[in-house]
GULO-545077 format. One record per residue (C-alpha): x, y, z. Coordinates in Angstrom, 1 decimal. Layout:
residues N
<atom east="X" north="Y" up="Z"/>
...
***
This chain:
residues 71
<atom east="0.0" north="0.0" up="0.0"/>
<atom east="3.0" north="2.2" up="0.2"/>
<atom east="2.9" north="2.5" up="-3.6"/>
<atom east="-0.7" north="3.8" up="-3.3"/>
<atom east="0.5" north="6.6" up="-1.0"/>
<atom east="3.3" north="7.6" up="-3.3"/>
<atom east="1.0" north="7.5" up="-6.3"/>
<atom east="-1.5" north="9.7" up="-4.4"/>
<atom east="1.3" north="12.1" up="-3.5"/>
<atom east="2.3" north="12.4" up="-7.2"/>
<atom east="-1.2" north="12.9" up="-8.4"/>
<atom east="-1.9" north="15.5" up="-5.7"/>
<atom east="1.3" north="17.4" up="-6.5"/>
<atom east="0.3" north="17.4" up="-10.2"/>
<atom east="-3.0" north="19.0" up="-9.2"/>
<atom east="-1.2" north="21.5" up="-7.1"/>
<atom east="1.1" north="22.5" up="-10.1"/>
<atom east="-2.1" north="22.9" up="-12.2"/>
<atom east="-3.6" north="25.2" up="-9.5"/>
<atom east="-0.5" north="27.3" up="-9.3"/>
<atom east="-0.5" north="27.6" up="-13.1"/>
<atom east="-4.1" north="28.7" up="-13.1"/>
<atom east="-3.4" north="31.4" up="-10.5"/>
<atom east="-0.4" north="32.7" up="-12.4"/>
<atom east="-2.4" north="32.8" up="-15.7"/>
<atom east="-5.2" north="34.8" up="-14.1"/>
<atom east="-2.8" north="37.1" up="-12.3"/>
<atom east="-1.0" north="37.9" up="-15.6"/>
<atom east="-4.3" north="38.5" up="-17.3"/>
<atom east="-5.4" north="40.9" up="-14.6"/>
<atom east="-2.1" north="42.7" up="-14.7"/>
<atom east="-2.2" north="43.0" up="-18.5"/>
<atom east="-5.1" north="45.5" up="-18.2"/>
<atom east="-7.4" north="43.8" up="-20.6"/>
<atom east="-10.8" north="45.1" up="-21.2"/>
<atom east="-13.8" north="43.3" up="-19.6"/>
<atom east="-14.6" north="41.0" up="-22.6"/>
<atom east="-11.0" north="39.9" up="-23.2"/>
<atom east="-10.5" north="39.2" up="-19.5"/>
<atom east="-13.8" north="37.2" up="-19.4"/>
<atom east="-12.7" north="35.1" up="-22.4"/>
<atom east="-9.3" north="34.4" up="-20.7"/>
<atom east="-11.0" north="33.4" up="-17.5"/>
<atom east="-13.4" north="31.1" up="-19.3"/>
<atom east="-10.5" north="29.2" up="-20.7"/>
<atom east="-8.9" north="28.8" up="-17.3"/>
<atom east="-12.0" north="27.6" up="-15.4"/>
<atom east="-12.1" north="24.0" up="-16.8"/>
<atom east="-8.4" north="23.6" up="-16.1"/>
<atom east="-8.8" north="24.9" up="-12.6"/>
<atom east="-11.6" north="22.4" up="-12.0"/>
<atom east="-9.5" north="19.6" up="-13.4"/>
<atom east="-6.6" north="20.6" up="-11.2"/>
<atom east="-8.8" north="20.6" up="-8.1"/>
<atom east="-10.1" north="17.2" up="-9.1"/>
<atom east="-6.6" north="15.8" up="-9.4"/>
<atom east="-5.6" north="17.2" up="-6.0"/>
<atom east="-8.7" north="15.7" up="-4.4"/>
<atom east="-8.2" north="12.4" up="-6.1"/>
<atom east="-4.5" north="12.3" up="-5.0"/>
<atom east="-5.4" north="13.1" up="-1.4"/>
<atom east="-8.1" north="10.4" up="-1.4"/>
<atom east="-5.5" north="7.9" up="-2.7"/>
<atom east="-3.1" north="8.9" up="0.1"/>
<atom east="-5.8" north="8.4" up="2.7"/>
<atom east="-6.8" north="5.1" up="1.4"/>
<atom east="-3.2" north="4.0" up="1.2"/>
<atom east="-2.6" north="5.0" up="4.8"/>
<atom east="-5.8" north="3.3" up="6.0"/>
<atom east="-5.0" north="0.1" up="4.3"/>
<atom east="-1.4" north="0.0" up="5.6"/>
***
């Protein structure tokens, strides 16, 4: 079950990297001084990636918990 914990850690870190990327992308878009419509379009592209990154993080944490409980 140790492999399950390490797999969960890897998946969770992958999700965390995705979240940091989403934050950086939105931050750059806000600093660019885009008009409302351009900013909205940029954010609409980031929302699905943000949701996917949150899902990866959650799945990774669930794998870690299951691995620890089964150990």
